[in-house]
C-alpha positions in Angstrom: 14.8 79.9 -20.5 16.9 77.3 -20.7 15.2 74.5 -18.5 17.1 71.8 -16.4 14.2 69.2 -16.5 11.9 68.6 -19.4 8.7 66.3 -19.4 7.8 64.1 -22.3 4.3 62.6 -22.5 2.0 61.2 -25.2 0.5 64.6 -25.6 3.7 66.1 -26.7 6.6 67.8 -25.5 5.4 71.1 -24.8 1.8 70.2 -23.8 2.8 69.9 -20.3 5.5 71.6 -18.8 7.4 70.4 -15.6 7.2 72.3 -12.8 8.5 70.0 -10.0 9.1 66.5 -8.8 9.6 64.6 -5.5 10.2 61.0 -5.3 12.4 58.3 -4.5 13.7 55.2 -5.9 15.9 52.2 -4.3 17.3 48.6 -4.6 14.3 46.5 -4.6 12.1 49.1 -4.3 9.1 50.5 -6.6 10.0 53.9 -7.3 7.4 56.6 -6.7 7.6 60.1 -8.6 5.0 62.8 -7.6 5.3 65.3 -10.7 3.7 68.6 -10.9 2.8 69.9 -14.5 1.7 72.9 -16.0 -0.3 73.4 -19.3 -2.1 76.3 -20.7 -4.9 73.7 -22.0 -7.3 73.2 -19.2 -9.3 70.6 -21.0 -6.8 67.9 -20.6 -9.0 65.3 -18.8 -8.0 62.8 -15.6 -7.6 59.8 -17.5 -5.6 61.3 -20.7 -2.5 60.0 -19.3 -3.6 57.3 -16.6 -1.4 53.9 -17.7 0.5 56.1 -20.3 4.6 56.7 -19.9 6.0 59.9 -18.8 9.7 60.6 -19.0 11.5 63.4 -17.4 14.6 64.5 -19.0 17.5 66.0 -16.5 20.4 67.6 -18.3 23.7 67.0 -16.7 27.3 67.8 -17.2 27.5 64.7 -19.8 24.7 63.2 -21.6 21.1 63.7 -20.2 19.5 61.4 -18.0 16.2 60.3 -17.9 13.3 58.9 -15.2 11.1 57.2 -17.0 7.6 55.6 -15.4 4.0 54.8 -16.0 1.3 57.5 -14.8 -0.7 55.5 -11.9 -2.6 58.6 -11.2 -3.4 61.8 -12.8 -5.0 64.8 -11.3 -6.3 68.1 -12.6 -5.5 70.6 -9.6 -6.9 73.8 -11.0 -5.2 77.2 -12.1 -1.8 78.2 -10.9 -2.0 81.3 -8.8 -0.6 84.8 -9.8 -0.8 86.3 -13.2 -0.1 83.2 -15.0 -3.0 81.1 -17.1 -1.6 78.0 -16.6 -3.5 74.9 -15.2 -1.7 72.6 -12.7 -1.8 68.8 -13.4 -0.3 66.3 -10.9 0.8 62.7 -12.1 2.1 60.3 -9.5 4.5 58.1 -12.0 5.4 54.4 -11.2 7.4 51.5 -12.9 5.8 49.0 -15.0 6.5 46.5 -12.0 4.0 48.2 -10.2 1.1 46.7 -12.0 1.6 43.6 -10.6 0.6 45.1 -7.5 -2.8 45.3 -9.3 -3.3 41.6 -10.0 -3.8 38.8 -7.5 -3.4 35.2 -8.1 -3.6 31.8 -6.6 -1.5 29.0 -8.6 1.0 26.6 -8.7 4.5 26.0 -10.1 6.2 22.8 -10.3 9.8 22.0 -11.3 11.3 25.4 -11.7 13.9 27.7 -10.2 12.8 30.7 -8.5 14.2 32.6 -11.5 12.2 30.7 -13.8 9.0 31.6 -11.9 9.8 35.1 -11.6 10.4 35.1 -15.3 7.2 33.5 -15.9 5.2 35.9 -14.1 7.0 39.0 -15.4 6.5 37.9 -19.1 3.1 38.2 -18.9 3.2 41.9 -18.7 5.2 42.4 -21.6 7.7 44.5 -20.6 11.4 44.7 -20.6 13.8 43.0 -17.8 17.3 42.1 -17.9 18.6 39.0 -16.1 22.5 39.9 -14.5 22.2 37.0 -11.8 25.3 34.9 -11.2 24.4 32.3 -9.1 22.7 29.0 -10.0 19.2 28.5 -8.6 17.5 25.0 -7.4 14.3 24.0 -8.9 11.4 24.0 -6.7 9.2 20.6 -6.8 6.4 22.8 -5.9 6.0 26.4 -5.4 2.4 28.0 -4.5 1.2 31.7 -5.3 -1.6 31.8 -2.6 -4.1 34.5 -2.3 -1.2 37.4 -3.2 -0.4 39.8 -5.8 1.8 39.2 -8.5 4.3 41.9 -7.3 4.1 40.0 -3.4 5.0 36.7 -5.2 7.8 37.4 -7.0 9.1 40.1 -4.3 9.0 37.2 -1.4 10.7 34.8 -3.9 13.4 37.0 -4.6 14.0 38.0 -1.2 14.1 34.3 -0.3 16.8 33.4 -2.7 18.9 36.6 -2.6 17.8 38.2 -5.6 17.2 42.0 -5.7 16.5 44.5 -8.5 16.7 48.2 -9.8 15.6 50.2 -12.7 17.7 51.8 -15.8 15.8 54.7 -17.2 15.6 55.8 -20.8 13.5 58.4 -22.5 11.3 55.7 -23.9 11.3 52.9 -21.3 12.5 52.0 -18.2 14.1 48.3 -17.7 14.2 46.2 -14.5 17.5 44.6 -13.9 17.6 41.5 -11.5 20.8 41.3 -9.6 22.5 39.1 -6.8 26.1 40.4 -6.9 28.1 43.5 -7.3 29.2 42.5 -10.4 25.6 43.1 -11.7 26.3 46.9 -11.3 28.0 49.2 -13.5 29.6 52.3 -12.9 27.5 55.6 -12.9 27.7 57.3 -16.4 29.7 60.2 -16.3 29.9 60.1 -12.7 32.3 57.4 -11.6 34.2 59.4 -9.5 32.4 62.0 -7.4 34.1 64.7 -5.0 33.2 65.1 -1.5 32.7 68.8 -0.9 33.8 70.2 2.6 30.6 71.6 4.0 32.5 74.9 5.3 33.4 75.9 1.5 30.9 77.9 -0.6 29.1 75.9 -3.1 28.8 77.0 -6.6 25.7 76.8 -8.6 26.4 74.4 -11.0 28.9 72.5 -9.3 27.9 68.8 -8.9 29.4 67.3 -5.8 28.6 65.5 -2.6 28.2 68.0 -0.2 27.0 66.0 2.8 28.1 62.8 4.1 27.7 60.7 7.2 28.9 57.1 7.5 27.4 54.6 10.3 28.0 51.2 11.4 25.4 48.9 13.3 26.2 45.7 15.3 24.8 42.8 13.3 24.9 39.2 13.9 28.1 37.6 12.8 26.4 33.8 12.3 23.6 32.3 10.9 22.0 28.9 10.8 19.3 27.2 9.1 17.8 24.0 9.3 14.9 21.9 7.3 13.5 18.4 6.8 13.2 16.0 3.9 11.1 13.0 4.1 13.0 11.1 1.5 16.1 11.5 3.5 14.6 11.4 7.0 18.5 11.1 8.5 19.9 13.5 6.5 22.2 16.2 8.2 20.0 19.4 6.9 21.8 21.5 9.2 23.7 24.7 7.6 25.4 27.6 9.2 27.6 30.5 8.1 30.0 32.7 10.3 31.2 36.4 9.3 31.9 38.3 12.5 32.0 42.0 11.2 34.9 42.8 13.3 33.3 44.6 16.3 32.8 43.7 19.9 29.7 41.6 20.7 29.3 40.7 17.1 29.7 36.8 17.8 25.5 36.3 18.2 23.7 33.5 16.4 20.8 33.5 14.4 19.0 30.3 13.9 16.0 29.6 11.2 14.2 26.3 11.2 12.5 25.6 8.1 15.1 27.2 5.6 12.8 26.4 2.5 15.3 23.8 0.8 15.1 20.5 0.4 18.6 18.8 0.1 21.5 19.2 2.5 23.8 20.8 0.0 21.1 23.6 -0.5 21.4 24.7 3.2 24.8 26.7 2.3 23.2 28.9 0.0 20.5 29.9 2.3 22.9 30.3 5.3 25.0 32.4 3.5 22.2 34.6 2.3 20.6 35.3 5.5 23.8 36.4 6.7 24.4 38.7 4.1 20.8 39.9 4.4 21.5 40.9 8.3 25.0 42.0 7.6 24.3 44.4 4.6 22.8 47.0 7.4 26.2 46.8 9.2 27.7 49.9 7.4 25.4 52.7 5.4 26.3 56.4 4.6 23.6 59.2 4.3 24.6 61.8 2.0 23.3 64.7 -0.2 24.6 65.7 -3.6 23.9 68.1 -6.3 24.8 65.1 -8.7 22.3 65.0 -11.3 23.1 61.8 -12.6 22.5 60.2 -8.9 20.5 56.7 -9.4 20.2 53.5 -7.4 21.9 50.2 -8.5 25.0 52.2 -9.8 28.6 52.2 -8.4 30.8 55.4 -7.7 34.1 55.9 -5.9 34.1 59.1 -3.6 37.3 61.1 -3.4 38.2 64.0 -1.4 36.6 63.0 1.8 38.0 64.3 5.1 38.3 60.9 6.2 40.7 58.7 4.0 38.5 55.6 5.0 35.5 57.3 3.2 37.5 57.6 -0.1 36.3 54.1 -1.7 33.7 52.5 -4.1 30.3 52.6 -3.3 26.8 51.0 -4.4 24.1 53.7 -4.4 21.3 51.9 -2.5 18.4 54.4 -2.8 18.2 58.0 -4.2 15.4 60.4 -3.3 14.8 63.4 -5.7 13.7 67.1 -4.8 13.7 68.8 -8.2 11.9 71.9 -9.1 12.1 74.5 -12.0 11.8 78.3 -11.8 8.7 79.8 -12.6 7.3 80.1 -15.8 6.6 83.8 -15.6 9.5 86.4 -15.9 11.9 86.9 -13.1 10.0 84.1 -11.1 12.5 82.5 -8.7 15.4 80.1 -9.1 15.3 76.1 -9.6 16.3 73.5 -7.2 17.7 70.3 -7.8 18.5 68.3 -4.7 19.5 64.7 -4.6 19.8 62.7 -1.1 21.3 59.2 -1.1 22.0 56.0 0.7 25.2 54.1 0.1 27.1 51.0 1.4 30.5 49.9 0.4 30.6 48.0 -2.6 32.6 45.0 -1.4 29.9 44.2 1.1 27.1 42.3 -0.4 23.7 44.0 -0.7 20.3 41.7 0.1 17.0 43.1 0.4 15.5 42.5 3.5 12.3 39.9 3.5 9.8 42.4 4.1 7.1 40.8 1.9 5.2 38.4 4.0 4.7 34.7 3.0 1.0 33.7 2.8 -0.1 31.6 5.5 -2.9 29.0 5.5 -5.1 29.9 8.4 -6.7 26.4 8.4 -7.0 23.4 6.3 -8.7 23.2 2.7 -10.3 20.9 0.7 -8.9 19.6 -2.8 -9.6 17.0 -5.3 -7.3 14.1 -5.9 -6.3 14.0 -9.9 -4.5 11.9 -12.0 -4.2 11.3 -16.1 -7.0 10.4 -18.0 -8.9 6.8 -17.6 -6.7 6.4 -14.0 -8.8 5.6 -11.1 -5.5 5.4 -8.8 -2.4 7.5 -9.1 0.2 7.4 -7.0 4.0 6.7 -6.3 6.3 4.7 -4.2 5.5 6.8 -0.9 1.6 6.7 -1.3 1.4 10.2 -2.3 -1.0 12.0 -4.7 -1.9 14.9 -7.1 -4.3 17.6 -6.2 -6.1 20.3 -7.7 -6.9 22.9 -5.2 -10.0 25.2 -5.4 -8.1 28.0 -5.9 -5.6 27.0 -8.6 -7.6 28.5 -11.6 -4.8 27.4 -14.1 -4.8 23.7 -13.1 -6.1 21.1 -15.4 -7.4 18.7 -12.9 -4.7 15.9 -14.3 -1.4 14.8 -13.2 0.3 18.1 -13.6 -2.0 19.9 -11.6 0.3 19.9 -8.5 3.4 18.0 -7.3 3.4 14.9 -5.3 1.5 15.6 -2.0 1.9 13.3 0.8 -1.0 11.4 2.9 -1.3 11.1 6.4 -2.3 7.3 7.3 -3.4 6.2 10.5 -0.5 4.3 11.4 2.8 4.4 9.6 6.2 2.3 10.5 8.9 0.3 8.7 7.0 -1.9 6.7 4.0 -1.8 8.8 0.9 0.4 9.2 -2.1 1.5 7.5 -2.3 2.1 3.7 -5.3 3.9 2.1 -4.4 5.7 -1.1 -7.1 8.5 -2.0 -8.4 8.0 -5.4 -8.9 10.3 -8.7 -12.0 12.4 -8.4 -12.3 12.1 -4.1 -12.3 15.1 -2.3 -9.5 15.3 0.4 -8.9 17.4 3.6 -5.5 19.4 3.3 -3.3 20.9 5.8 -0.2 23.1 5.2 3.1 22.2 7.3 3.8 25.5 9.1 1.0 26.9 7.7 3.0 27.4 4.2 0.9 26.7 1.2 4.2 25.4 -0.5 4.0 22.4 1.9 0.3 20.8 1.6 -0.1 17.3 3.4 -3.5 15.3 3.2 -4.9 14.8 6.6 -8.2 13.3 5.5 -10.9 12.5 3.2 -14.5 13.7 2.8 -17.8 12.7 1.1 -19.8 15.1 -1.2 -22.9 15.0 -3.3 -21.2 13.2 -6.2 -19.3 10.7 -4.0 -21.8 9.3 -1.1 -21.3 7.4 1.9 -21.7 3.3 1.3 -24.4 3.4 3.8 -27.9 4.8 3.9 -27.6 7.4 6.1 -29.3 8.4 8.4 -31.5 5.0 8.3 -28.2 3.1 8.8 -26.6 5.3 11.2 -25.3 2.6 13.6 -23.2 1.2 10.9 -19.6 1.7 10.5 -16.5 0.1 8.8 -14.6 0.2 5.5 -16.4 -0.3 2.1 -13.6 -0.4 -0.8 -14.2 -0.6 -4.5 -13.0 -3.0 -7.0 -10.8 -1.0 -9.9 -10.6 -0.3 -12.5 -14.5 -0.1 -13.7 -15.9 -1.2 -10.2 -19.4 -0.4 -9.4 -20.9 -0.2 -6.1 -21.3 -3.9 -6.1 -17.8 -4.5 -6.4 -16.2 -4.3 -3.1 -14.5 -5.4 -0.2 -15.8 -4.8 3.2 -15.9 -4.8 6.8 -18.9 -3.4 8.4 -19.7 -3.0 11.8 -23.5 -2.9 12.8 -24.2 -1.6 16.3 -27.8 -1.8 16.4 -28.9 -3.0 19.7 -30.1 -6.3 19.6 -29.0 -6.9 16.2 -25.4 -6.2 16.5 -23.2 -7.7 13.3 -19.7 -7.8 11.8 -19.8 -8.4 8.2 -16.5 -9.3 6.5 -16.9 -9.5 2.6 -14.2 -10.2 0.0 -15.2 -9.4 -3.5 -13.0 -12.4 -4.8 -10.2 -14.0 -2.8 -9.8 -13.9 1.2 -6.4 -15.2 2.7 -6.0 -15.5 6.5 -2.6 -16.3 8.0 -2.2 -16.8 12.0 1.3 -17.4 12.8 0.6 -18.8 16.1 -2.9 -20.0 17.4 -6.2 -19.0 16.4 -9.3 -19.3 18.5 -13.0 -18.8 17.2 -16.0 -19.0 19.7 -19.6 -19.0 18.0 -22.4 -18.6 20.9 -25.0 -19.7 18.4 -25.4 -21.2 15.1 -22.5 -21.3 12.2 -23.3 -21.6 8.4 -20.7 -21.9 6.0 -21.2 -22.3 2.2 -18.3 -23.0 0.0 -19.4 -23.3 -3.7 -16.0 -24.4 -5.0 -13.4 -26.7 -3.3 -12.1 -26.8 0.0 -8.7 -27.8 0.9 -7.0 -28.1 4.5 -3.6 -29.0 5.5 -3.0 -29.6 9.2 0.5 -30.0 9.8 0.5 -31.1 13.4 -2.7 -32.8 13.9 -6.3 -31.9 14.1 -8.5 -32.1 17.1 -12.6 -31.6 16.9 -15.1 -32.0 19.9 -18.8 -31.8 19.0 -20.5 -32.2 22.3 -24.0 -32.4 21.0 -24.1 -34.5 17.9 -22.9 -33.7 14.3 -24.7 -34.0 11.0 -22.6 -34.4 7.8 -24.1 -34.5 4.4 -21.8 -35.1 1.2 -23.9 -35.0 -1.9 -20.7 -36.0 -4.1 -18.0 -38.5 -3.2 -15.6 -38.2 -0.4 -11.7 -39.4 -0.4 -10.1 -39.5 2.8 -6.2 -40.3 3.0 -4.5 -40.9 6.2 -0.9 -41.7 5.8 -0.5 -42.2 9.8 -2.9 -43.6 12.5 -6.4 -42.7 12.8 -8.3 -43.2 16.2 -12.2 -42.9 16.0 -14.0 -42.9 19.5 -17.9 -42.5 19.3 -19.3 -43.0 22.8 -23.0 -42.8 22.0 -23.7 -44.7 18.9 -22.7 -43.9 15.4 -25.0 -44.1 12.4 -23.7 -43.9 8.6 -25.6 -44.1 5.7 -23.8 -44.2 2.5 -26.4 -44.0 -0.5 -23.7 -44.3 -3.3 -21.0 -46.7 -2.3 -18.2 -46.6 -0.2 -14.4 -47.4 -0.9 -12.1 -47.3 2.3 -8.2 -47.9 1.4 -5.8 -48.4 4.6 -2.3 -49.0 3.8 -1.1 -49.3 7.2 -3.3 -51.5 9.0 -6.6 -51.2 10.8 -7.6 -51.8 14.4 -11.2 -51.3 15.6 -12.2 -51.9 19.0 -16.3 -52.2 19.5 -17.2 -52.3 23.4 -20.7 -52.8 22.4 -22.5 -54.8 19.8 -22.2 -54.8 16.1 -25.2 -54.6 13.9 -24.3 -54.4 10.3 -26.8 -54.8 7.5 -25.9 -54.9 3.6 -28.5 -54.6 0.9 -26.0 -55.5 -1.8 -23.1 -57.9 -2.2 -20.1 -57.8 0.1 -16.5 -58.5 -1.7 -13.8 -58.4 1.1 -9.9 -59.1 -0.1 -7.4 -59.9 2.4 -4.1 -60.1 0.9 -2.5 -61.3 4.2 -3.8 -63.3 7.2 -7.1 -62.8 9.0 -7.2 -63.2 12.9 -10.5 -63.4 14.2 -10.9 -63.6 17.9 -14.8 -64.0 19.1 -14.8 -64.6 23.2 -18.7 -64.9 22.8 -20.6 -66.7 20.4 -20.4 -66.4 16.6 -23.6 -66.6 14.6 -24.0 -66.4 11.1 -26.7 -66.6 9.0 -26.3 -66.3 4.9 -29.8 -66.3 3.2 -28.6 -66.9 -0.2 -25.7 -69.2 -0.3 -22.1 -68.7 0.5 -18.9 -69.3 -1.4 -15.7 -69.1 0.5 -12.3 -69.5 -1.2 -8.9 -69.8 0.7 -5.8 -69.8 -1.3 -3.4 -71.0 1.3 -4.0 -72.9 4.7 -7.4 -72.5 6.1 -6.9 -73.5 10.2 -9.7 -73.3 12.6 -9.3 -73.2 16.3 -12.7 -74.0 18.1 -11.8 -73.7 22.2 -15.3 -74.7 22.7 -18.1 -76.7 21.1 -18.5 -76.5 17.1 -21.8 -76.8 15.6 -22.7 -76.6 11.9 -26.1 -76.7 10.8 -26.8 -76.9 7.1 -30.0 -77.1 5.9 -29.4 -77.6 2.3 -26.7 -79.6 0.4 -22.8 -79.4 1.6 -20.2 -80.1 -0.6 -16.7 -80.0 0.4 -13.9 -80.5 -2.3 -10.1 -81.2 -1.3 -7.0 -83.1 -2.4 -6.5 -84.4 1.5 -9.0 -84.5 4.4 -7.8 -85.3 7.5 -9.6 -85.6 10.9 -7.8 -85.6 14.1 -10.0 -86.0 16.9 -9.6 -87.8 20.5 -13.6 -88.5 20.5 -15.8 -88.4 17.5 -19.2 -89.0 16.8 -20.7 -88.9 13.4 -24.6 -89.0 13.1 -25.7 -89.3 9.7 -29.1 -90.1 8.4 -27.9 -90.6 4.6 -24.6 -90.3 3.5 -23.4 -90.7 0.1 -19.7 -91.2 -0.5 -17.9 -91.1 -4.1 -14.5 -91.7 -3.7 -11.4 -94.2 -4.2 -11.0 -94.8 -0.4 -7.9 -96.3 1.7 -9.0 -97.0 4.9 -7.0 -97.9 7.8 -7.8 -98.5 11.5 -6.3 -96.3 14.2 -3.7 -98.3 16.4 -6.0 -98.3 19.4 -9.6 -97.9 19.1 -11.9 -97.6 22.4 -15.4 -97.7 22.2 -17.7 -98.2 25.4 -14.7 -98.7 27.6 -13.9 -101.9 25.9 -10.1 -102.2 24.6 -8.9 -104.4 21.7 -6.3 -104.6 19.2 -8.7 -106.4 16.7 -9.0 -102.9 14.7 -5.9 -102.2 14.3 -4.8 -104.1 10.8 -8.2 -103.8 9.4 -8.0 -101.5 6.5 -10.2 -100.8 3.5 -8.3 -100.1 0.2 -9.9 -99.4 -2.8 -8.5 -98.3 -6.6 -8.6 -95.1 -8.0 -12.1 -95.4 -9.2 -15.3 -94.0 -8.7 -17.3 -95.8 -5.6 -20.6 -95.4 -4.7 -20.9 -95.7 -0.8 -24.2 -95.7 1.2 -24.1 -94.3 4.5 -22.4 -96.4 7.2 -24.7 -97.3 10.3 -23.2 -98.7 13.4 -25.3 -100.3 16.1 -24.6 -102.7 18.9 -26.7 -105.6 18.1 -24.9 -106.4 14.7 -22.3 -105.2 12.2 -24.1 -103.6 9.5 -22.8 -101.5 6.6 -25.5 -99.7 4.4 -24.6 -97.2 1.9 -26.8 -94.3 0.6 -27.0 -90.8 0.8 -24.9 -88.0 -0.3 -22.2 -88.4 -3.3 -18.6 -87.7 -2.1 -16.0 -87.8 -4.5 -12.7 -88.5 -2.3 -9.2 -88.8 -3.7 -7.1 -91.0 -1.2 -9.2 -90.5 2.1 -7.7 -91.6 5.1 -10.5 -92.5 7.7 -9.1 -92.9 11.1 -12.3 -94.7 12.7 -12.5 -94.8 16.4 -15.3 -95.5 18.7 -16.5 -99.1 16.9 -14.6 -101.5 18.8 -17.2 -102.0 21.3 -18.8 -104.5 18.7 -15.8 -106.8 18.8 -17.2 -109.2 21.2 -20.3 -109.7 20.0 -19.1 -110.1 16.2 -15.8 -111.5 16.5 -16.5 -115.0 14.9 -17.9 -113.4 11.9 -15.4 -110.8 11.7 -12.5 -112.9 12.3 -11.9 -114.0 8.7 -11.7 -110.5 7.8 -8.8 -109.4 9.8 -5.7 -108.1 7.6 -7.8 -108.7 4.4 -8.2 -106.1 1.8 -11.5 -105.4 0.6 -12.4 -103.3 -2.4 -15.9 -101.7 -2.2 -17.2 -100.7 -5.6 -20.9 -99.1 -6.0 -22.2 -98.7 -9.2 -24.9 -96.4 -10.1 -27.6 -98.9 -10.0 -27.3 -99.2 -5.9 -25.8 -102.6 -6.1 -23.2 -103.8 -4.0 -20.3 -106.5 -4.5 -17.1 -107.1 -2.7 -14.3 -109.3 -3.6 -14.1 -111.0 -0.5 -17.7 -112.1 -0.6 -19.0 -109.8 2.2 -22.9 -109.8 2.2 -24.8 -106.7 2.0 -25.3 -106.6 5.9 -21.6 -107.1 6.8 
């Protein structure tokens, strides 16, 4: 008997005989064929064909067609009833793509398009697939497969991008074909045109026609809009919309979807178009039945002979259901049945698979580890993002390629201001997902674990809180900057620690208030600049100790007020330079003790005003040198007491006095002297001009003069005492005229005569005028 359907298995062509098959296949669907087989061999085990190929060969008017798949389930169903001795076996046949439902994974893909990701997943199974895609697909920065099968993962990627698939069957294999446009579909082999046979006409047994046809239309939306956000372009308009009314009433309704899964404004157009084509693909569908044995989804055909001319056009087969049954193998046992139901849509209407595969959602935050290249303790970009190794990613290598850059939530973020804490390599972080999508992770916190413990000894130091950093690279726990708050009652403390430098900037005022003691230790140098002055107020005394030198430079004025005394002790000398003058006012006394020498150099004039007494005591001699005029004004009495010798050396000495009294016990004069009397001399109230022309004039030679002594009882000159070397001394002698009345006779001869007094070292006296020793 010539059979229409034959089964081919690894057991041999005649080992298993085809009895029946029911099943269906369609675009973006995993086909499933329930095949019933017969065999005279009852020993075939249930595992004999599991995972092995099975092909059904169907005889057609042209070349035979095949339905090929892999046995996913095999059942030994027992013996066939009746007079036959066949054992019944049932096999569930599925495509190799079904194997992807048997594998689940969680992993990350970076920098690849959806097509590249799908190809990478499919390649791992070693079966044949064909790429007939026409569109260009963007690369995804980050795409995660999370707790889902490989089939669910590739299915949702295809559905999102508008990609669908179907299978081409051959005797020894079936090929997965990826398509996104009608150009990815060929005409049905040997059935490019199929007749539509009227239902009221008798159908011949071997006539392959469409014998049932129902065309339908469904109201669908005519507009679809999508939107998304990209933080690198926060002001960019990411909104995209596509409109295509189907030409029916009430078709102008709009669908809007936020988070359209794209990253740039130009990409939104693709997704808006695909979403609109997805909902409008169901706007025109036709259900039919045929006896055409070559019917297969994914192929095109043109119908002709339909009662309605509008139905005579090209269609794309969307799905096909099979109901095939061979006649019995016993003699004269029934007839075979070969029925094909199908769903088609106009070829001009784009097909898109509905998004039926759910996207995995993170039901809550997860933890991950910050990773980076070997040797790097911090790995970040200009946005402060980090790379992560998720716990569920088995393929990650815990390096800079384990994930894309992941944003990090900060406590405060503004335009050039806010907080920045970049998680470091090896740290555990808390990760949440925007919209629950695992493709959009964001770091929301940091966590301690056994490998990385807190900086405080907990729970003993539970009162402490703050921030403790770590110097990098290669820092130890001792290398840190820190701000620590200790809230222990009675021992509250704020600790600010800079591991190296501390820079403080205050744009306006700064106020420090210390209720207790303040201690500052500066091991290096301190430099302070006060651009607008400095004011310090110390209410209870100040103690300043400088172990080294101190240099103070005041380019402007300096005012120092000490209201309750000041004691300064300088053990190593002091140098004070004042370039702009100094004014000191001391309202009380000054007690100044200098244990060493004092050298005062005044390059200008010195003016000293002493309103009270001025007492100076010099215990070990005093030398005073005046390079210019030395003027002295004494408004009151002037007393000079010299207990030792006194020497005055000067080219000229002039004494001007209204009244002068000289009391000299011993006076020694070494001089070449010219002495003139004053015009008028007054002594004891007597006025006489007798002394007006008296003069003593000597030559420029050394003279020894003994002290002059005047008494009212006689004119007596006695020379002894101090040696004076006088160059042209002018003596304005007053106060001696009172002797004139008593000694006029003896002095009359001396009037207007010159006298030269020469004293020698031996103490003798001689005069050129004949004066006696007692003259």
